[in-house]
C-alpha positions as CSV (number, residue, x, y, z in Angstrom):
1,X,-0.3,-0.2,-0.3
2,X,1.1,3.3,-1.1
3,X,1.1,6.2,2.1
4,X,0.9,9.7,0.8
5,X,4.0,10.4,2.9
6,X,6.0,8.4,0.8
7,X,4.7,9.1,-2.2
8,X,5.3,13.1,-1.6
9,X,8.5,12.7,-0.6
10,X,9.7,10.8,-3.6
11,X,7.8,13.6,-5.5
12,X,9.8,16.4,-3.4
13,X,12.9,14.9,-4.2
14,X,11.7,15.1,-8.0
15,X,12.9,11.1,-8.0
16,X,10.2,11.0,-10.5
17,X,11.7,7.3,-11.1
18,X,11.3,6.2,-7.9
19,X,7.8,7.5,-7.4
20,X,7.0,5.5,-10.7
21,X,7.7,2.3,-9.1
22,X,4.9,3.1,-7.5
23,X,2.7,2.5,-10.2
24,X,1.2,-0.5,-11.9
25,X,2.5,-0.8,-15.5
26,X,-1.0,0.4,-17.1
27,X,-1.6,2.6,-14.3
28,X,-3.8,5.8,-15.1
29,X,-2.9,9.3,-13.8
30,X,-4.6,12.5,-14.3
31,X,-3.9,15.7,-13.3
32,X,-6.8,18.3,-13.4
33,X,-8.5,18.7,-16.4
34,X,-5.5,17.7,-18.4
35,X,-5.5,14.4,-20.8
36,X,-4.9,11.0,-18.7
37,X,-1.4,9.5,-18.9
38,X,-1.9,6.2,-20.1
39,X,1.3,3.9,-18.2
40,X,3.9,3.6,-16.2
41,X,6.7,5.2,-18.6
42,X,3.7,7.6,-19.7
43,X,3.1,8.9,-16.3
44,X,7.0,9.2,-15.5
45,X,7.9,11.2,-18.9
46,X,4.6,13.2,-18.1
47,X,5.7,14.3,-14.8
48,X,8.8,15.0,-15.8
49,X,7.9,17.5,-18.4
50,X,5.7,19.3,-15.7
51,X,8.4,19.9,-13.2
52,X,10.8,20.9,-16.4
53,X,9.0,23.9,-15.5
54,X,9.5,24.5,-12.2
55,X,12.6,24.6,-10.1
56,X,11.1,22.4,-7.2
57,X,7.7,21.4,-5.1
58,X,6.8,20.8,-1.7
59,X,4.4,19.1,-0.4
60,X,2.5,19.7,2.9
61,X,-0.1,16.6,4.2
62,X,-2.9,18.0,5.9
63,X,-5.2,14.8,6.4
64,X,-5.4,11.4,4.8
65,X,-8.1,8.9,4.6
66,X,-7.5,5.4,3.6
67,X,-10.6,2.7,2.5
68,X,-9.2,-0.4,1.7
69,X,-7.3,0.4,-1.6
70,X,-8.4,3.7,-2.0
71,X,-7.1,7.0,-0.6
72,X,-7.7,10.7,-0.8
73,X,-5.1,13.0,0.2
74,X,-5.5,16.8,0.9
75,X,-2.3,18.7,0.3
76,X,-0.8,22.0,0.2
77,X,1.8,22.6,-2.2
78,X,4.2,24.8,-3.0
79,X,5.3,25.4,-6.1
80,X,8.6,27.0,-6.5
81,X,8.6,28.9,-10.0
82,X,11.7,29.0,-12.3
83,X,11.8,33.1,-11.5
84,X,12.4,32.5,-8.1
85,X,8.7,33.2,-6.8
86,X,6.5,30.7,-4.6
87,X,3.1,29.6,-5.0
88,X,0.8,27.8,-2.6
89,X,-1.8,26.0,-4.2
90,X,-4.6,23.6,-2.1
91,X,-5.0,20.0,-3.5
92,X,-6.5,16.8,-3.7
93,X,-5.3,13.7,-4.9
94,X,-7.0,10.4,-4.9
95,X,-5.4,7.0,-5.7
96,X,-6.6,3.3,-6.1
97,X,-4.2,0.6,-5.6
98,X,-4.1,-2.9,-6.8
99,X,-3.9,-6.3,-5.1
100,X,0.2,-6.0,-5.5
101,X,-0.6,-2.6,-3.3
102,X,0.6,-0.5,-6.5
103,X,-1.2,2.9,-8.0
104,X,-3.5,1.8,-10.3
105,X,-5.3,5.0,-10.7
106,X,-4.4,8.6,-9.6
107,X,-6.0,11.7,-10.4
108,X,-4.9,15.5,-9.4
109,X,-7.5,18.2,-8.3
110,X,-5.5,21.5,-7.8
111,X,-5.8,24.7,-9.8
112,X,-2.4,25.5,-11.5
113,X,-3.1,28.8,-13.4
114,X,-1.4,30.9,-10.0
115,X,1.6,28.7,-10.8
116,X,2.1,29.8,-14.4
117,X,0.9,33.1,-13.8
118,X,3.3,35.8,-15.5
């Protein structure tokens, strides 16, 4: 079972290959209203592209709920922009693990408009 703190530590360290290992080979990842990323390789590549637009990221886990295979994580996420500014936005991540404990479906709900605003 993948807990939020373990996952967010890997993401905050920008260890996207390590985070990718927590996903099943045929996992699905959707961030906001973006097109879904299908498969571990696409998820890692898509997140690398997203992170190329940032200097860093920090997750503050406010609350985590896990019921059987489903987890909901309420967060405050601080994005370190390329121009040196920091922007913090609230977010929610929801994921479901498969029978092996790997993430099979992952969804992020956050408004990133302020992160990329001029």
